[in-house]
C-alpha positions, 0 to 999 in steps of 0.5 A, a space after each residue: 501499499 502507498 504511504 498517504 499523508 493528512 493531506 489525502 482523506 483517501 476513502 474518509 468521507 469529507 465534511 460540508 462546512 457551515 453554509 450559513 453563518 454558526 450563531 455561537 461557537 464559544 465552547 470550553 477552553 483547553 485549560 478547562 477541557 483538561 480540567 474537567 477530564 482530570 475531576 472525572 475519573 481517579 486513575 491515570 498512567 504515571 511515566 517517572 524516569 528510573 536511576 538510567 534515566 529509562 522512562 517508566 510507564 504504572 497505574 496510578 491512582 490520585 485525588 486533587 488538589 485545586 486540580 493537582 494530582 496527589 498520589 499516594 505511592 509505596 517507596 517500594 515500588 519501582 515508580 515509587 523509588 524513581 520519584 524520590 529519585 528525580 521528581 519530573 513527572 506527567 499524569 497521562 489520563 483517559 476522560 471516562 467513554 462511551 465510544 467504540 473506537 478509543 482515540 476518539 475519546 478526550 483525555 490529556 496529559 498534566 507534566 510536572 514536578 512532584 513535592 512532597 507537601 508538608 505543613 496543610 498542604 499535607 493534611 489538606 493531600 492526604 484529605 484530597 488523596 481519601 475523598 478521590 480513593 477511598 480505599 486508600 485509608 487501609 494504607 496512607 498512613 503506612 510509613 512506607 507510603 509517601 504523598 506526593 502532588 504533582 505541581 504541573 506545569 505544562 498541560 496537553 488536551 485531546 478531545 478526539 481526531 482533531 481536538 487537541 490543544 496546550 496550555 499551561 499549569 497556570 491556566 489549569 489550575 485558574 481553570 475549573 471543571 465543567 460543571 454540566 459535561 460529567 452529568 450530561 448523558 441522561 439530559 442528551 438521551 433525552 433530547 436525542 429521544 424526544 427534541 430531535 425536532 428541535 436540535 435539527 431546527 438549531 441546526 438549522 437557523 443556528 448551526 451553519 446548516 440550513 441543509 441539515 435533515 436530523 441531528 443527533 445531540 452528542 455532548 453538553 457543558 456549561 456553553 453550549 451543545 455539540 451536534 452530529 448532523 446529516 444534511 443533504 451534503 453528507 454528515 455534519 458537525 456542529 456547536 450551539 451555544 447558549 445566550 448566556 453560560 450556565 453555571 449548574 447543571 439544572 440550568 441545562 433544561 432551561 438553557 436549551 429550551 431558550 435555544 429551542 425557542 431561538 431556532 423557531 424564532 420565537 
């Protein structure tokens, strides 16, 4: 088979562009996306450096202290010895997903250096880890375990194919997890089952695709909805932003009702 590059789509279907202006395509920043993914689970793959400088990847659990991963690591473990010898580390975290293609799922890599917390921060770090990993109560106070806080300096977020961005540790720590996305599965299922016509109307009037024949909601967050569209020109994707960002999952219904009204011209 001849080699191909990204400029050659092969037999992959092309995505038709919008025909009209998208009313509001605001979406979470890379820092917000990363914070949301980090808060969505308590497991990741930790990368450390051995004494010889070789990379070492291992499965770990973590809690979050202001966005910073808190690790509880055995000093006898390979990664525990590595962290004690070289504080440089990164953790790769994959968001929970029902996607059949793992590479279509969101994930984030947080890179920086670890420090052993002291004083008040030690108690806060202990509480943060226990809040995320209840089973750690059986070993967190053992003398051969150490709490480490990863001071995040660099972040790489990937939202699936074609969606990726880097951000700083400062922006990551200043961001907050999305209050809607982790709880939106039921609302998304309801929209698709009972309000498919409204979703298609949103895509036609607000999403830039007046030739939409059907629409499915694939995601919801504090800023808006992600839609997968069937159009006369093929499968497309668009973003429908709310009039204003919402602060809680409880506001999702009223925000989507307002979008439906705008789409109808009410």
